[in-house]
C-alpha positions in Angstrom: 85.0 182.3 102.0 81.7 180.4 102.1 82.0 180.0 98.3 85.6 179.0 98.6 84.8 176.3 101.2 81.9 174.9 99.1 84.1 174.7 96.0 86.9 173.1 98.1 84.4 170.5 99.4 83.3 169.7 95.8 86.9 169.2 94.7 87.2 172.3 92.6 90.5 173.6 93.9 90.8 176.3 91.2 87.5 178.0 92.1 88.2 177.5 95.8 91.5 179.4 95.6 90.0 182.1 93.3 87.3 182.9 95.9 89.8 182.7 98.8 92.0 185.2 96.9 89.0 187.5 96.5 88.4 187.3 100.3 92.1 188.1 100.9 91.9 191.2 98.7 88.9 192.4 100.7 90.5 192.0 104.2 94.1 192.8 103.3 93.7 196.5 104.3 91.7 195.8 107.5 92.8 195.0 111.1 90.5 191.9 111.3 93.1 189.4 112.3 90.6 186.5 113.0 89.3 186.7 109.5 92.8 187.0 108.0 93.9 183.9 109.8 90.9 182.0 108.4 91.6 183.1 104.8 95.4 182.6 105.1 95.0 179.2 106.7 92.6 178.1 104.0 95.1 179.1 101.3 97.9 177.3 103.2 96.0 174.1 103.0 95.0 174.5 99.3 98.5 175.2 98.1 99.7 172.1 99.9 97.2 170.1 98.0 98.7 171.6 94.8 102.2 170.9 96.1 103.1 174.6 95.7 105.1 174.6 98.8 106.7 178.0 98.6 103.2 179.6 98.4 102.0 177.3 101.2 104.9 178.5 103.4 104.2 182.1 102.6 100.6 181.9 103.8 101.5 179.7 106.7 103.8 182.5 108.0 101.1 185.1 107.4 98.6 183.0 109.3 101.0 182.6 112.3 101.8 186.4 112.2 98.1 187.3 112.3 97.3 184.7 114.9 99.5 186.4 117.4 97.4 189.5 117.0 94.2 187.8 118.0 92.9 188.8 121.4 91.4 185.3 122.1 94.6 183.4 123.0 92.9 180.0 123.0 91.7 180.5 119.4 95.1 181.9 118.4 96.9 178.8 119.8 94.5 176.4 118.1 95.0 178.2 114.8 98.8 178.1 115.1 98.6 174.4 116.0 96.7 173.8 112.7 99.2 175.7 110.7 102.1 173.7 112.1 100.1 170.5 111.4 99.9 171.6 107.8 103.6 172.2 107.6 104.1 168.7 109.1 102.0 167.3 106.2 104.4 169.1 103.8 107.4 167.5 105.6 105.8 164.1 105.2 105.1 164.7 101.4 108.7 165.8 100.9 110.0 162.8 102.9 111.7 165.1 105.4 110.5 163.1 108.4 112.6 164.8 111.1 111.2 168.2 110.0 107.7 166.8 110.1 108.2 165.5 113.6 109.4 169.0 114.7 106.3 170.6 113.3 104.0 168.1 114.9 105.7 168.7 118.3 105.1 172.5 117.8 101.5 171.8 116.8 101.0 169.6 120.0 102.4 172.4 122.1 100.0 174.9 120.6 97.0 172.6 120.9 97.8 172.1 124.6 97.6 175.9 125.1 94.1 176.0 123.7 90.8 174.9 125.3 89.4 174.5 121.8 91.7 171.6 120.9 89.8 168.4 120.6 90.9 164.8 120.9 90.5 164.5 117.1 93.3 167.1 116.6 95.6 165.4 119.0 94.8 162.0 117.4 95.7 163.4 114.0 99.1 164.5 115.2 99.7 161.1 116.9 98.8 159.5 113.5 101.3 161.7 111.8 104.0 160.9 114.3 103.3 157.2 113.8 103.7 157.5 110.1 106.9 159.6 110.4 108.6 157.1 112.7 107.4 154.2 110.5 109.2 155.8 107.6 112.3 156.3 109.8 112.2 152.5 110.6 111.7 153.3 114.3 108.9 150.8 114.7 108.5 150.8 118.5 108.0 154.6 118.6 105.7 154.3 115.6 103.5 151.7 117.4 103.4 153.9 120.5 102.0 156.9 118.6 99.5 154.8 116.6 98.2 153.3 119.8 97.9 156.8 121.3 95.9 157.9 118.3 93.5 155.0 118.6 92.9 155.8 122.3 92.2 159.5 121.4 89.8 158.4 118.6 87.8 156.1 121.0 84.2 157.1 121.0 84.5 159.3 117.8 82.9 158.2 114.6 85.0 156.6 111.8 86.6 159.1 109.6 89.8 159.4 107.6 92.3 159.7 110.5 91.2 156.3 111.8 91.7 154.8 108.3 95.2 156.3 108.2 96.0 154.8 111.6 94.9 151.4 110.6 96.8 151.7 107.3 100.0 152.5 109.3 99.4 149.6 111.7 99.0 147.3 108.7 102.5 148.4 107.5 103.9 148.0 111.0 102.7 144.4 111.3 104.1 143.7 107.8 107.5 144.8 109.2 107.0 142.4 112.1 106.1 139.6 109.6 102.7 139.2 111.3 100.6 138.8 108.1 97.4 138.0 110.0 97.4 141.3 111.9 98.5 143.2 108.8 95.5 141.9 106.9 93.2 142.7 109.8 94.2 146.3 110.0 94.3 146.7 106.2 90.7 145.5 105.9 89.6 148.0 108.5 91.4 150.8 106.8 89.9 149.9 103.4 86.4 149.7 104.9 86.6 153.3 106.1 88.5 154.6 103.0 85.8 153.0 100.7 83.2 155.1 102.4 85.2 158.3 102.2 85.4 160.9 99.5 89.0 161.8 100.6 91.1 160.7 97.6 94.4 161.2 99.5 93.2 158.7 102.1 92.3 156.1 99.5 95.7 156.5 98.0 97.5 156.1 101.3 95.5 152.9 102.1 96.3 151.6 98.6 100.0 152.0 99.4 99.6 149.7 102.4 97.6 147.2 100.3 100.4 147.2 97.7 103.0 146.3 100.3 100.7 143.6 101.7 100.0 142.0 98.4 103.7 142.2 97.5 104.6 140.4 100.8 102.0 137.7 100.2 102.8 137.4 96.5 99.2 138.1 95.5 99.9 139.3 92.0 96.3 139.7 90.8 95.3 141.8 93.8 98.6 143.8 93.5 97.8 144.6 89.9 94.3 145.7 90.7 95.3 148.0 93.6 98.1 149.5 91.5 95.7 150.4 88.7 93.3 151.9 91.3 96.3 153.9 92.8 97.3 155.1 89.3 93.7 156.3 88.7 93.6 158.2 92.0 96.9 159.8 91.2 95.6 160.8 87.8 92.5 162.5 89.3 94.6 164.4 91.9 97.1 165.5 89.2 94.3 166.6 86.9 93.0 168.9 89.6 96.4 170.4 90.1 96.9 170.7 86.4 93.6 172.4 85.9 94.7 175.0 88.5 98.0 175.5 86.8 96.4 175.8 83.4 94.1 178.6 84.8 97.2 180.3 86.3 99.0 180.2 82.9 95.9 181.6 81.2 95.8 184.5 83.7 99.5 185.0 83.1 99.0 185.2 79.4 96.2 187.7 79.8 98.5 189.8 82.0 101.3 189.6 79.5 98.9 190.8 76.7 97.9 193.8 78.9 101.5 194.6 79.6 102.4 194.4 75.9 100.1 197.4 75.2 102.5 199.5 77.2 105.6 200.1 74.9 107.8 200.6 78.0 107.5 196.8 78.7 107.4 195.5 75.2 111.1 195.0 74.6 111.6 193.5 78.1 108.9 190.9 77.4 110.3 190.0 74.0 113.7 189.6 75.5 112.4 187.3 78.3 110.4 185.2 75.8 113.4 184.8 73.5 115.6 183.8 76.4 113.0 181.2 77.6 112.6 179.8 74.1 116.4 179.6 73.8 116.6 177.8 77.1 113.8 175.5 76.2 115.4 174.7 72.9 118.7 174.0 74.5 117.1 171.9 77.1 115.1 169.9 74.5 118.3 169.2 72.5 120.1 168.1 75.6 117.3 165.8 76.6 117.1 164.3 73.1 120.9 163.6 73.0 120.7 162.1 76.5 117.7 160.0 75.5 119.6 158.6 72.4 122.6 157.7 74.5 120.3 156.0 77.1 118.6 154.0 74.3 121.9 152.9 72.9 123.0 151.8 76.4 119.7 149.9 76.8 120.1 148.1 73.5 123.7 147.3 74.3 122.7 145.9 77.7 120.0 143.7 76.3 122.3 142.4 73.6 125.2 141.6 76.0 123.0 139.9 78.5 122.4 137.2 75.9 125.9 136.0 76.4 127.4 137.7 79.5 126.6 137.8 83.2 125.8 141.2 84.8 129.0 141.2 86.9 131.0 141.1 83.7 129.4 144.2 82.4 130.8 147.8 83.0 133.6 146.2 84.9 135.8 149.3 84.6 133.2 151.4 86.5 132.6 149.2 89.4 135.1 149.3 92.3 137.7 146.6 91.9 138.1 143.4 93.8 139.2 143.4 97.5 143.0 143.3 97.0 143.5 143.1 100.8 141.8 139.7 100.8 143.4 138.3 97.7 146.9 139.5 98.6 146.7 138.6 102.3 150.2 137.3 103.4 150.3 133.6 103.8 146.9 133.0 102.2 147.1 129.7 100.3 144.1 127.8 99.1 144.3 124.1 97.8 143.4 123.8 94.1 140.7 121.2 94.9 139.1 123.6 97.4 139.2 126.4 94.9 137.4 124.2 92.2 134.9 123.0 94.8 134.0 126.7 95.7 133.7 127.6 92.0 131.2 124.8 91.5 129.3 125.9 94.6 129.2 129.5 93.3 127.9 128.2 89.9 125.0 126.4 91.8 124.5 129.5 93.9 124.1 131.7 90.8 121.4 129.3 89.6 119.5 129.5 92.9 117.6 132.3 94.4 119.7 132.6 97.6 121.3 135.8 96.4 117.9 137.5 96.6 117.7 137.2 100.4 118.5 140.7 101.8 120.1 139.0 104.9 122.8 137.3 102.8 126.4 138.2 103.8 129.8 136.8 103.1 129.9 135.0 106.4 126.4 133.5 105.8 127.4 132.2 102.3 130.8 130.9 103.6 128.9 128.9 106.3 126.6 127.5 103.7 129.6 126.4 101.6 131.3 125.0 104.7 134.4 127.2 104.2 135.8 130.3 105.7 135.3 133.9 104.5 138.9 134.4 103.3 138.8 131.4 101.0 135.4 132.4 99.6 136.3 136.0 99.1 139.6 135.0 97.4 137.7 132.8 94.9 135.2 135.5 94.1 137.9 138.2 93.8 140.0 136.0 91.5 137.4 134.4 89.3 134.5 136.9 89.3 136.8 140.0 89.4 134.6 141.6 91.9 134.2 142.2 95.6 131.6 140.0 97.3 129.0 142.8 97.5 129.3 143.9 93.9 129.1 140.3 92.8 125.8 139.8 94.7 124.4 143.1 93.5 125.2 142.1 89.9 123.3 138.9 90.3 120.3 140.7 91.8 120.2 143.3 89.0 120.5 140.6 86.4 117.6 138.7 88.0 115.3 141.7 88.0 116.2 142.7 84.4 115.3 139.3 83.2 112.0 139.4 85.0 111.2 142.9 83.6 112.2 141.7 80.1 110.4 138.4 80.1 107.4 138.8 82.4 105.1 141.8 81.6 103.6 141.7 85.1 106.9 143.0 86.7 106.7 146.2 84.6 103.6 147.1 86.7 105.5 146.8 90.0 106.6 149.9 91.9 110.3 150.5 92.4 109.9 149.5 96.1 108.4 146.1 95.1 111.2 145.5 92.5 113.8 146.3 95.2 112.3 143.9 97.7 111.8 141.2 95.0 115.5 141.3 94.0 116.8 141.4 97.6 117.8 145.1 98.2 117.3 146.7 101.6 115.7 149.8 100.1 114.3 151.3 96.9 117.0 154.0 96.9 119.8 151.4 97.2 118.2 149.3 94.4 117.9 152.4 92.1 121.5 153.5 92.8 123.0 150.1 92.1 120.8 149.5 89.0 121.9 152.8 87.4 125.6 152.1 88.4 125.5 148.7 86.7 123.4 149.6 83.6 123.9 153.4 83.2 120.1 153.9 83.1 117.6 154.1 85.9 115.0 151.4 86.5 112.1 153.7 85.4 114.0 154.4 82.1 114.6 150.7 81.6 110.9 149.9 82.0 109.9 152.9 79.8 112.1 151.6 76.9 110.7 148.1 77.4 107.2 149.5 77.1 108.2 151.4 74.0 109.7 148.2 72.5 113.1 149.8 72.1 115.1 146.7 71.7 116.7 144.4 69.2 114.8 141.4 67.6 114.9 138.1 69.5 116.5 139.6 72.6 114.6 137.5 75.1 117.0 136.8 78.0 117.3 133.1 79.0 
């Protein structure tokens, strides 16, 4: 376990797990529950780092089971609290924030039952709760937990938890539109992260930096921090890939050994053939789908030279609001109708549709008309409901930016969603695919691969 810990500290996850597994083999037939919990708990953390969540859960359950057998109840409670904290991290990584909150609450309860629980452990849980509520858009609760974490960290040296707290507070103040405070906490987080060897912390702080630079439209800094994040991600993925490669090598050695036994030979051949067939079928399906997506991409780029987005794929977007158009007694003067059409034309050439607070009533007020008249004109002349008309303009805007300005291809989906006026990345991705038949990431990929027709720049 000493070797495993040293390898883990040096960043060699493969060797760390190998030595921890050796330790597990040694103690598996003993009654030494304290040592079992140390080994199982260590493996729980390492498998989370590798995002092998089934294995992580397996060792988490084994750790808790052995912890209940420990005579020292304070140490048992402290260990169980750490395991629940690990499961909370998994919930955060899987974006299952309610689950993460439940695990943190269990962790807090266990820590309260142990005299070995330090302020640092409680502060770490408060930071996790702050982040969970931040992602749930419950900003007051998030602020409460971050402030609690800061109080618990008072007097302790700067380390990664404090950097994560400051990073979260930076995002909170961005939500409150307080750019000065957001920058203040971001700088403090970066100062701690720059001195840390913890790559996950650097990556989390970079996420806050990306949001800040997006909000302040600092494109140069946004590009720099995005590149740094991509480099960190590559390093973390390489470590995980190295472990998986070692696992596959071990698997191949085991298969070679099994093949020497004739009783398994036919079974192995059958399995391999089945896997090859499945892989071949999947490959052909992917290639066919890719060809279709490329054709859709080319067609979209070509049509955008002469058509507006809300005219494309009309048959697949819910039809206009018939209840408004066919309202009994609704009569709009021709001059009013023409005036509204002209105002809509000017509106389409502005950037007002990119404001995520825009609604039918807001636009009607801007046009000095009522919502029924405006909805009627949009339904009749644009052949869309108000929301699909606005979404079409937003998607058209971001497609032009991606096609004509290379910087936009470096943005994250969240930044593209915010830029075009959508309330969330998920909403943006869903509408983008609904309108274009391909996802935003596929669209950017095809742009990078120059899969387009000649002279297709969109005006």
